[in-house]
C-alpha positions in Angstrom: 1.9 25.2 -8.2 -0.9 28.0 -9.9 -2.8 29.0 -6.8 -5.9 27.5 -8.2 -4.6 24.0 -8.4 -3.3 24.8 -4.8 -6.6 26.0 -3.9 -8.4 22.9 -5.0 -6.3 20.7 -3.6 -7.0 22.6 -0.2 -10.5 21.7 -0.6 -10.7 18.5 -1.8 -12.6 15.9 0.6 -9.8 13.3 0.3 -6.4 13.6 -0.8 -4.5 10.8 -2.4 -0.6 11.7 -1.1 2.4 9.8 -1.9 5.1 9.6 1.5 8.6 9.9 1.5 10.6 8.7 4.2 14.3 7.8 5.1 15.1 7.8 8.7 18.5 8.0 11.1 19.2 4.3 9.8 20.0 5.8 6.4 19.7 2.6 4.9 17.2 3.4 2.3 13.8 5.4 0.8 10.1 4.1 2.4 7.7 5.3 -0.1 3.5 4.4 0.4 0.6 5.8 -0.9 -2.2 7.1 0.9 -5.9 8.8 0.6 -6.1 11.3 3.7 -9.9 12.6 4.4 -10.6 15.4 6.4 -9.1 15.0 9.9 -10.1 16.7 12.9 -7.5 16.6 15.3 -9.6 17.8 18.4 -12.9 16.1 18.0 -13.7 12.3 19.0 -14.3 11.3 15.3 -12.9 8.1 14.7 -10.5 9.7 12.0 -8.3 6.3 11.9 -10.9 5.3 9.1 -10.1 8.6 6.9 -6.6 7.3 6.6 -6.7 4.5 3.9 -2.8 2.7 3.5 -3.4 1.3 -0.7 0.6 0.1 -0.3 4.1 0.6 0.2 7.4 -0.4 -0.8 11.0 -0.3 0.0 14.3 1.2 -2.1 17.5 0.5 -0.6 20.2 3.3 -1.3 23.1 2.4 -3.5 26.2 1.7 -1.2 28.0 4.1 -2.4 25.2 6.8 -1.8 24.6 5.4 1.7 28.3 5.9 2.4 27.9 9.8 1.6 24.5 9.7 4.0 26.6 8.2 6.7 29.6 10.6 6.0 27.5 13.6 5.7 28.1 15.0 9.4 31.5 15.9 8.5 31.0 16.8 4.5 32.1 20.1 3.2 29.6 22.4 2.0 30.0 21.1 -2.0 29.6 17.7 -1.0 26.5 18.6 1.3 25.0 20.4 -1.8 25.5 17.5 -4.2 24.3 14.8 -1.8 21.5 16.8 -1.6 20.3 16.8 -5.1 21.6 13.5 -5.8 19.4 12.3 -2.5 16.2 14.1 -4.9 17.1 12.0 -7.6 17.0 8.5 -5.1 13.6 9.8 -3.5 12.1 10.3 -6.8 13.0 7.4 -8.1 11.2 5.8 -4.9 8.2 7.6 -5.8 8.1 6.2 -9.5 8.8 2.8 -8.1 6.2 2.2 -5.4 3.3 3.8 -8.4 4.9 1.1 -10.5 4.5 -1.5 -8.1 1.0 -0.3 -7.2 -0.4 0.2 -11.1 -0.7 3.7 -10.7 0.4 6.7 -12.7 1.4 9.9 -11.0 -1.6 11.3 -12.6 -3.3 9.1 -10.1 -1.8 11.0 -7.4 -2.7 14.7 -5.9 1.1 15.0 -3.6 4.1 14.3 -2.6 4.8 14.2 1.5 9.0 14.3 1.6 10.6 14.1 4.8 14.0 13.8 3.2 17.1 12.4 5.0 18.0 13.6 8.2 22.0 14.4 8.2 22.2 16.9 11.5 19.9 17.8 14.1 20.3 20.0 17.3 17.2 19.8 19.3 15.6 23.3 19.4 18.2 25.2 17.3 18.7 23.4 13.8 17.7 20.4 11.8 19.1 19.7 8.4 17.4 17.2 5.3 18.8 16.5 2.3 16.6 15.3 -0.7 15.8 18.2 -3.0 12.3 18.7 -3.1 12.7 20.5 -6.8 14.2 17.5 -8.1 11.5 15.1 -6.6 8.8 17.7 -8.2 10.8 18.1 -11.6 11.0 14.3 -11.9 7.7 13.2 -10.7 5.4 16.6 -12.4 3.6 16.5 -8.5 3.7 19.2 -6.3 6.0 18.3 -2.6 5.2 19.3 0.6 9.4 19.0 2.0 11.3 20.2 5.3 8.8 20.2 8.0 11.3 20.5 10.8 12.3 24.3 10.6 8.8 25.5 11.2 8.6 23.9 14.6 12.1 25.2 15.5 11.4 28.4 14.6 8.0 28.2 16.8 10.4 27.3 19.6 9.8 23.7 19.4 12.6 21.1 19.2 11.8 20.4 15.4 10.9 16.4 17.0 9.0 14.4 17.0 6.4 14.9 14.3 4.6 11.6 13.8 2.5 12.0 17.5 0.3 14.5 15.4 -0.7 11.1 13.4 -0.6 9.0 16.0 -3.1 10.8 17.9 -5.3 11.1 14.4 -4.9 7.1 13.7 -4.9 5.6 17.2 -6.9 7.5 19.7 -9.6 5.5 21.5 -11.9 6.7 24.5 -11.0 5.6 27.7 -8.0 3.3 26.7 -4.2 4.9 26.7 -1.9 3.2 23.9 1.9 4.1 23.7 3.2 4.3 19.9 6.7 3.2 19.8 8.7 3.7 16.9 11.9 1.4 16.9 14.2 3.7 13.9 17.2 4.9 14.4 16.3 6.8 17.4 13.6 5.2 19.7 10.3 7.6 20.2 6.9 7.1 22.1 3.7 9.1 21.7 1.2 7.8 24.3 -2.2 8.7 23.3 -5.7 8.3 24.9 -8.8 10.3 24.4 -7.7 14.1 24.2 -5.2 15.5 22.2 -4.3 17.8 25.4 -3.2 14.4 27.0 -0.5 13.0 24.1 2.6 12.6 25.5 5.2 12.1 23.1 9.5 11.9 23.3 12.4 10.8 21.6 12.9 7.5 24.2 16.7 7.2 23.2 18.2 4.4 20.5 16.8 2.0 18.4 18.5 0.7 15.7 21.1 3.3 15.9 23.7 1.8 17.7 23.1 -1.7 17.1 23.8 -0.4 13.3 26.9 1.4 14.0 28.3 -1.4 15.7 28.4 -3.8 13.0 29.5 -1.1 10.5 32.3 -0.9 12.3 32.7 -4.1 13.2 33.2 -5.2 10.0 34.4 -2.0 8.4 31.3 -1.4 6.6 30.8 -4.5 4.6 27.6 -4.9 6.7 25.1 -2.3 7.8 22.9 -4.5 10.2 22.5 -7.5 12.5 20.3 -9.5 10.1 17.7 -11.1 12.2 19.4 -9.9 15.2 21.4 -13.3 15.4 25.2 -11.8 16.9 23.3 -10.1 19.8 21.0 -13.1 20.0 24.2 -15.8 20.6 26.4 -12.6 22.7 26.6 -12.5 26.6 25.1 -9.0 27.9 27.9 -7.4 30.1 26.5 -5.9 33.2 29.0 -3.3 34.1 29.0 -1.6 30.6 24.9 -2.0 30.4 25.4 -0.3 34.1 27.2 2.9 32.5 24.8 3.4 29.4 21.7 3.1 31.5 23.2 6.0 33.5 23.5 8.1 30.1 22.2 11.7 31.0 19.8 11.5 28.1 17.6 8.6 29.9 17.3 11.1 32.9 16.2 14.8 31.0 12.5 15.1 31.2 10.2 15.7 28.1 9.9 17.3 25.5 12.9 15.9 24.3 14.6 14.5 21.2 17.9 13.0 19.9 19.6 11.5 17.1 23.2 9.6 16.1 25.0 12.9 17.1 24.0 11.2 20.8 23.6 7.6 20.1 25.7 6.4 17.0 29.0 5.6 15.9 30.9 8.1 18.1 29.6 6.5 21.4 30.2 2.7 19.5 33.8 3.8 19.4 34.3 4.4 22.5 33.1 0.9 23.9 34.7 -1.4 21.1 37.8 -1.9 23.2 35.8 -3.0 26.0 33.7 -6.2 24.3 34.0 -9.2 22.5 31.9 -8.1 18.8 28.7 -10.3 19.5 28.8 -9.5 23.6 29.0 -5.9 22.4 25.6 -6.0 20.2 24.2 -8.4 23.1 25.1 -5.1 25.7 23.7 -2.6 23.3 20.5 -4.8 22.3 19.5 -4.9 25.7 20.3 -1.2 26.7 18.0 -0.3 23.4 15.1 -2.3 25.5 16.3 -1.0 28.3 16.0 2.2 27.7 13.0 2.2 26.2 11.4 0.7 29.6 13.3 2.9 31.6 11.7 6.0 29.8 8.1 4.3 30.5 8.7 4.1 33.6 10.1 7.8 34.4 7.7 9.5 31.9 4.7 7.5 31.0 3.5 5.2 33.0 3.5 8.2 36.2 0.4 9.6 34.2 -1.7 6.8 34.5 -1.6 3.3 33.4 -0.8 1.9 29.6 -3.3 -0.5 27.7 -0.9 -1.7 25.4 2.4 -0.4 23.4 2.0 -0.8 19.6 5.4 -1.0 17.9 6.6 -0.2 14.2 9.9 0.9 12.7 12.6 -1.4 11.3 13.5 -2.8 14.8 10.4 -4.9 14.4 11.9 -6.8 12.3 14.5 -7.7 14.8 13.5 -10.3 16.7 16.3 -10.6 19.3 15.3 -6.8 20.0 11.7 -7.9 20.0 12.3 -10.4 22.5 13.8 -8.3 24.5 11.9 -5.4 24.5 8.9 -6.9 25.7 10.4 -8.8 28.5 11.6 -5.1 29.5 8.1 -3.8 29.3 6.0 -7.0 30.9 3.8 -7.0 32.1 2.7 -4.4 29.4 1.4 -5.5 26.3 3.5 -5.6 23.2 2.1 -6.0 19.7 3.2 -4.3 16.6 1.4 -1.6 13.8 0.4 -4.7 11.3 -2.0 -5.6 13.5 -4.0 -2.2 12.6 -3.5 -2.5 9.0 -0.4 0.0 9.0 3.1 -2.2 8.2 5.6 -1.4 10.7 7.9 -0.8 7.8 6.0 2.2 6.2 4.1 3.6 8.7 6.2 6.9 9.0 6.3 7.1 5.2 2.0 7.2 6.0 2.4 9.9 8.6 4.4 11.9 6.2 1.9 11.4 3.6 -0.8 12.7 6.3 1.4 15.6 7.8 1.8 16.5 3.4 -2.1 16.4 3.4 -2.3 18.5 6.3 -0.1 21.3 5.1 -2.0 21.4 1.9 -4.8 22.5 3.9 -2.8 25.0 5.8 -3.6 22.7 9.4 -1.3 23.0 11.7 0.2 19.8 12.4 2.8 20.0 15.2 2.0 19.2 18.4 3.5 21.9 20.7 2.9 18.7 23.8 5.2 17.1 22.2 7.8 19.7 20.6 7.7 22.0 23.4 6.8 24.6 20.6 5.1 28.1 21.8 1.6 27.2 19.3 0.6 24.7 16.9 2.0 25.9 13.1 1.3 24.9 9.6 4.5 22.5 8.8 6.5 22.2 5.9 7.4 23.8 2.3 5.2 23.6 -0.7 7.3 23.2 -4.5 5.0 23.4 -6.8 4.7 20.4 -10.0 
């Protein structure tokens, strides 16, 4: 990207960004087009009105590509290199796909923010996201901001969670304390009030990760998730297995903390498969997911003060059985979804990485040390020219 072009983006009062996100469930790419005004994280301005989602779409991975993503943790260096390029192509197709659906051209967008596909995360030591930014830039003709996590790790943080910065910008209100609960593969919460210094954020544990892993293993890969939570709804919770899961040491660890499918994924599910009939296993995992979130609130959120509401987003919001269990576990705390605030539940993280990329282009730090444990706030991501 020519220096003059980068300087133009830095000075722009409004940036039209395209955000690309694939979570730990690895089911595909969510793409969102977002207009991002200038944001002041430390001010009392209503920053939420400066971020407008123009539209979004979800694009599923081809089955063969998804199998490769799910197997990436034990893949060879050669396979990881090839997968990086192939995922770049998938992310580029998603970028073109959302523009086509919205009737936009690439010239109508300033830049892309791509989170990539996480294939490995060791909190505070290393985090690997694939989806080559150079491929996305080449196929779209747009500059790409990518690879957001390493800078936070280099600054002493865990490299996650990164969405809390955007949660604070969009959802803070004076004299209200809100919990933003993401239900992706891994669950994470951001607690926001009127001051950035008071933000609390961390990974609560599993969201869809254990349920999806169980369905894949039970179906020998023919199915990827429990559609509508129907199987978990008809199963019976095993108190013995649930009690064992609720003693998991991660739940007691104090924030800042983050986790991934390395902890709550297929390896854990394989240990449980011989213990229960299939639907009872899914019911127990759904109950554990809901209870682990509520447990995190009781341990690390509510002791600091009352919360007015929990606002859920992510693919787990589309699972009615999980949402019923979570509402019951959190009661009397009200549980709503981000749809009620104009941000589609499935697109929130794509919107977030569009905003984070805009902040990177403007040279502004966008990690929250209170959330990641970093020594300082840092400008995140790497810029690949068009």
